[in-house]
C-alpha positions in Angstrom: 172.2 204.5 -20.9 168.8 205.8 -21.5 166.5 205.3 -18.3 162.9 204.4 -19.5 159.7 204.2 -17.5 156.8 202.4 -19.1 153.5 203.5 -17.4 150.2 201.8 -18.0 146.8 201.7 -16.2 146.9 197.9 -16.1 143.1 197.7 -15.8 142.0 196.1 -18.9 144.3 193.2 -18.6 143.0 192.3 -15.1 139.3 192.7 -16.1 139.2 190.9 -19.6 140.4 187.4 -20.3 140.8 188.1 -23.9 143.0 191.1 -23.4 145.0 189.1 -20.6 145.6 186.4 -23.1 147.1 189.0 -25.6 149.1 190.7 -22.9 149.8 188.3 -20.0 152.4 190.6 -18.5 150.3 193.7 -19.2 150.6 196.2 -22.1 153.5 197.7 -20.1 155.3 194.4 -20.0 154.9 193.8 -23.7 156.3 197.2 -24.5 159.1 196.9 -22.0 160.1 193.5 -23.4 159.7 194.6 -27.0 162.0 197.7 -26.8 164.6 196.1 -24.6 168.1 196.3 -25.9 171.6 197.6 -25.5 171.7 201.2 -24.1 168.3 201.1 -22.5 167.4 200.5 -18.8 163.7 199.9 -18.4 161.3 199.9 -15.4 157.5 199.8 -15.4 154.9 201.6 -13.3 151.1 201.2 -13.0 148.1 203.2 -11.8 147.4 201.2 -8.6 150.9 201.5 -7.3 151.4 204.2 -4.6 151.7 207.6 -6.3 150.8 205.6 -9.6 154.5 204.2 -9.5 155.6 207.8 -10.4 157.3 209.0 -7.2 159.7 212.0 -7.3 162.5 209.6 -7.3 161.4 207.5 -10.0 160.7 210.5 -12.3 164.1 212.1 -11.4 165.7 208.8 -12.6 163.6 208.7 -15.8 164.9 210.1 -19.1 161.9 209.0 -21.1 158.4 208.2 -19.9 156.1 206.0 -22.0 152.3 206.5 -21.3 149.4 204.2 -22.0 146.0 205.1 -20.5 142.4 204.6 -21.5 139.6 203.8 -19.1 140.9 205.5 -15.9 142.2 208.9 -17.1 140.1 210.6 -14.3 141.7 208.5 -11.6 145.2 209.9 -12.2 146.2 212.3 -9.4 146.4 216.0 -10.5 149.5 216.1 -8.2 151.2 213.3 -10.3 150.1 215.0 -13.4 151.8 218.3 -12.2 155.0 216.3 -11.2 155.3 214.7 -14.7 154.5 218.0 -16.4 157.3 219.7 -14.5 159.7 216.9 -15.4 158.9 217.4 -19.1 159.6 221.0 -18.9 162.9 220.2 -17.3 163.9 217.9 -20.1 162.3 214.5 -19.6 161.0 212.9 -22.7 157.4 211.7 -23.0 155.8 209.3 -25.4 152.1 209.2 -25.4 150.5 206.1 -27.0 147.0 205.5 -28.6 144.2 206.6 -26.1 146.7 208.4 -24.0 145.7 211.3 -26.3 142.9 211.9 -23.6 145.2 211.7 -20.7 145.5 214.6 -18.3 149.1 215.0 -18.9 148.7 215.1 -22.7 145.9 217.6 -22.7 147.8 219.8 -20.2 150.8 219.8 -22.5 148.7 220.5 -25.7 146.3 223.0 -24.2 143.4 221.6 -26.3 140.6 219.1 -26.1 142.7 216.4 -28.0 139.4 215.0 -29.2 138.9 212.9 -32.3 136.6 210.5 -34.2 136.8 206.8 -33.4 135.4 203.4 -34.4 136.2 200.1 -32.7 135.8 197.7 -35.6 139.1 196.2 -36.3 139.9 198.2 -39.5 143.2 197.6 -41.4 145.5 200.5 -40.7 148.2 201.6 -43.1 150.7 203.9 -41.5 152.5 206.1 -44.1 155.9 207.6 -43.3 155.7 211.2 -44.4 159.0 212.3 -42.9 161.4 209.5 -44.0 164.4 211.5 -42.8 163.1 211.7 -39.3 165.1 209.4 -36.7 161.7 208.0 -35.4 161.1 206.5 -38.9 164.6 204.8 -39.0 164.4 201.2 -40.3 160.9 201.5 -41.7 159.7 201.2 -45.3 157.4 203.7 -47.1 154.6 202.4 -44.9 153.7 199.5 -42.6 150.3 197.9 -41.9 148.4 196.6 -38.9 145.8 194.0 -39.8 143.2 195.1 -37.2 143.1 198.3 -35.1 140.7 200.8 -33.7 140.1 203.6 -36.1 140.9 207.2 -35.1 139.9 210.0 -37.6 140.3 213.6 -38.1 139.7 216.1 -37.0 142.3 215.6 -34.2 142.1 218.6 -31.9 145.7 219.1 -31.2 148.1 222.0 -31.9 149.9 221.8 -35.2 152.8 219.3 -34.6 156.4 220.5 -34.7 157.0 217.5 -37.0 154.5 215.1 -38.5 156.2 211.7 -39.0 153.3 209.4 -39.8 149.9 209.6 -41.3 147.4 206.6 -40.9 144.8 205.5 -43.4 142.0 203.1 -42.5 139.9 200.9 -44.7 136.8 202.7 -43.7 138.3 205.8 -45.5 139.5 208.0 -42.6 143.0 209.5 -42.3 144.7 210.5 -39.0 147.9 212.3 -38.0 149.3 209.4 -36.1 153.0 210.4 -35.3 153.4 213.8 -34.0 156.3 215.4 -32.3 156.4 218.5 -30.0 158.9 220.5 -27.9 157.7 221.6 -24.4 160.1 223.6 -22.3 163.4 221.5 -22.5 161.5 218.3 -23.1 160.3 216.4 -26.2 156.9 214.8 -26.7 155.9 212.2 -29.2 152.3 211.0 -29.8 151.9 207.6 -31.6 148.4 206.5 -32.5 148.3 202.6 -32.6 147.7 200.4 -29.6 144.1 199.5 -28.8 144.1 196.9 -26.0 142.0 194.2 -27.7 144.6 193.9 -30.6 148.1 192.6 -30.4 149.5 195.9 -31.6 152.4 196.0 -29.2 153.8 192.6 -30.5 154.1 194.2 -34.0 157.8 194.6 -34.9 157.3 197.9 -36.7 155.2 199.4 -34.0 158.0 198.4 -31.5 160.6 199.8 -33.8 158.8 203.3 -33.8 158.6 203.3 -30.0 162.3 202.3 -29.7 163.3 205.0 -32.2 161.1 207.5 -30.2 162.8 206.6 -27.0 166.2 207.6 -28.5 164.8 210.8 -30.1 163.1 211.9 -26.9 166.0 211.2 -24.5 167.5 214.4 -23.1 170.9 215.4 -24.6 172.2 216.7 -21.3 173.2 220.0 -22.7 173.6 223.3 -20.9 170.9 223.8 -18.3 168.9 226.9 -18.8 168.3 229.3 -15.9 165.3 231.5 -15.5 164.4 234.6 -13.3 166.5 237.5 -12.2 170.1 237.3 -13.2 173.3 239.5 -12.7 174.6 241.1 -16.0 177.4 239.5 -17.9 179.1 242.7 -18.4 179.2 246.1 -16.5 176.2 248.2 -17.4 176.9 251.8 -17.7 174.0 253.6 -15.9 172.2 256.2 -17.9 172.3 259.6 -16.0 
């Protein structure tokens, strides 16, 4: 059983009737419903809950954390960011969606500005699978399309991904590295680009397929726990006189 927590600011849906109509249960609710299935146990958390819904107990019981943020990055407590960061290093998977590229946690893990070009015009987005053997691409064709989305364009100021799974093309001519994997400590991180709040992106079956695949990829494998710091020798050391 993979224990998933879907985190969302949950601000746009409460302030904008158009967005609320698209996501009546919030973006977190749409994602949780869309990826529900056998072998996955899902809970949600939002910004305005105590400790942003990410208490120590919640994170300790989370195998994969999905993160959607946009307008309130600065309101996320540094203490909670440090808590999430530590859990990733310990082995918790992290999936960062869309404008979460500018979240405190993603920038802390990347060590760069994570800045990019953008245009909110409802471009068609064609997402090409450039690593068809990757488990996150399972069940997809050579590409899939989203009729209307916010454009993100290069240069995307991130470290070179460990693996590049998807590249997006937009009808305005831009391209973007839209599916990037990283390893940080014992944890896995996946950045996935689509998901602007004014479009029904998280009702798209291919987008949900990617997120579901990413959950399974990012889940810890519960292998041998690494130890750090001062250790005793495994064998007797013959002192040099």
